[in-house]
C-alpha positions, 0 to 999 in steps of 0.5 A: 830650880829646874822646871820639868814637864810633868808628862815627860817625867818618869814614874820614879822621878815623880815618886822621888819628888813626892817622897821628898815632899812627904818627908818634909811634913809640916815643916816650912819649906825653904824653896819649891821646885817648879814642875811644868804641866804640859798641854795635850798637843791639840789645837792652836795655842794649847795650854792647861789650866790645872784646878785641883791636885790629889794626894797621889799627884793627879791633877785635874783641870781643863786643856784650853786651845783654839780649834776649828771655827770655835775661838776657844775650847775647854776640855776636861783633862787629868794629868797622872804622874808618868803618863800623858795628859788624858782628856775625859769623855764628854757629851760632845760639848766644847766647854767644860769646867773642872773643880776638884779630884779625889784620891779615887780619881773622881773628877767633878765640875760641869759641862756648858751648854751655851754660855757660863750661865748654862752649866750641867753638874758632872762627875767623871769616874770609871772612864765615864761622864755622868750627869748629876741629878738635880733636886726637885723643882730645879729647872733644866738641870742647871748646876755645878759640882764644886768639890768631892771628898774621899767618901764620895760626897759631892757638893756644889750649887743648883739653880731654878729659873722659875723660882730664881733660887740658887741653892747649895747642894749635896750629892751623897750615895746616889741621892741629892739634897738641897742644903738651904740658905740663911734666908737672904736674897741677891738681886732677882734671886730669891734665895742664894747659897753655894757649897764650895768645900767638903771634908771626909767627915761630910762637913760642908762649907760655903756661903749664903746671902743673909737677910737685908737687916744683916751686915755684909750681904753674904756670910761664910757658912758651915753645914754640920753633918747632917745639915745644921747650918751655922753662920761663921760670921766675918772679921770684927770690923768687917761685913761679908765673908765666904768659906772656900775649903775645909780640912779634915782637921776642921780648919776652914779658909776663905775671905772676909771684907773689912774697912781699912784705916783710911776708910777704903773697903778691902778684903782679906784671906781668913781662917776659922778654927776652934779658936775663932776667926783669924785674919791672915794679913796683907802684903805691903802694896797689896789691895786684898787677899783670898784663901782658896785651899788648906791641907791637914797641916794647916798650910793655906794657899790662895792669891793676893791682889796688888793695888793696881787692881789688875795683878795677882800673886800666888800666896801661901800661909804656913798655919793660921797665924803664919805671915803671908808669903808670895810664892814667887819668892820661894821658887829660887832665883830662876823662878818657874819656866816652861820648856822654851825657857819663858818665865812666868809670874805665879798668880794663883795657888789653886790647891795643895795636897797632903804632901804640901805640893801646891798647884799654881797658875801663872802668866808671862810678864807680858800677859800673852801666855799662861801655864800651870805648875806643880810646886814641890817643897824642897 
């Protein structure tokens, strides 16, 4: 398989790859072609970290590099097929987080004031950076926008330092809504929940702390449109769970904790559909797995942690009953390489679009270089 820099690919080439992926439909691909995502060319040690991909092939993420006296700068960036990477406008803050992009090109995430604990929820659209409003009672505008659908619904989390609450939040048609919790608390936080995904029907998924008497501490939840909070539970012999994404057909994915036969606590990628919860399994020699995204063909992507507690592998499941597959084994004998010829181990599959194109991040075997690749089904 060849690895082509995305910014150097012609519009025609991208169209051909996308058309081939669309023609593949829900069929299980035998292999993927790696497309290397180039950096912006700024600063020192520049590398991109893609987080989301829409149906048009636009990737949203951050360009990370060293600049000036700052050790590291993260700039919100989009990569459009056939174009050079485009840094998004900012409020002169050096650190950004990008979580999602919809088919209209709306990008959501956060700008960071001083540290990871000081986020401002953001949306980038129509060439402008906009701060999202905070529900009444939240302190100093803290929050993160974590997902956006094609109708313009945005979900995430906002927090209040005076009440120590952290609540799942929905932004819809210029208004902001606190989605509430299951009533549990975490540490000094009184009430904690987080919204991580939303489909085009406006159904929201995420997690909430549960009451102390409940097993697991943290449960996957679904907010039906409008606002009916449903506890999704977890694995039969497990405890906590988390929902990370929902498809337009209603399939929900995430992870659940469980106890192995040897008594060791572990975690496994799971999916919920009309038939209930499905454990997606573990590869031999792996400690645990998580499902991060799912498309409308029920192709699920995520990551699996090896038993060394340090290494991860990008994963794919073809359907809620599909066996776990290591994406490193589906990219041909050459694997994924950057333009210099350096090879990368794919660690996390972060997103998948309707055409089955997977966005994955990887690292060189020595751990010194990082990269993002689009994996186009062949």
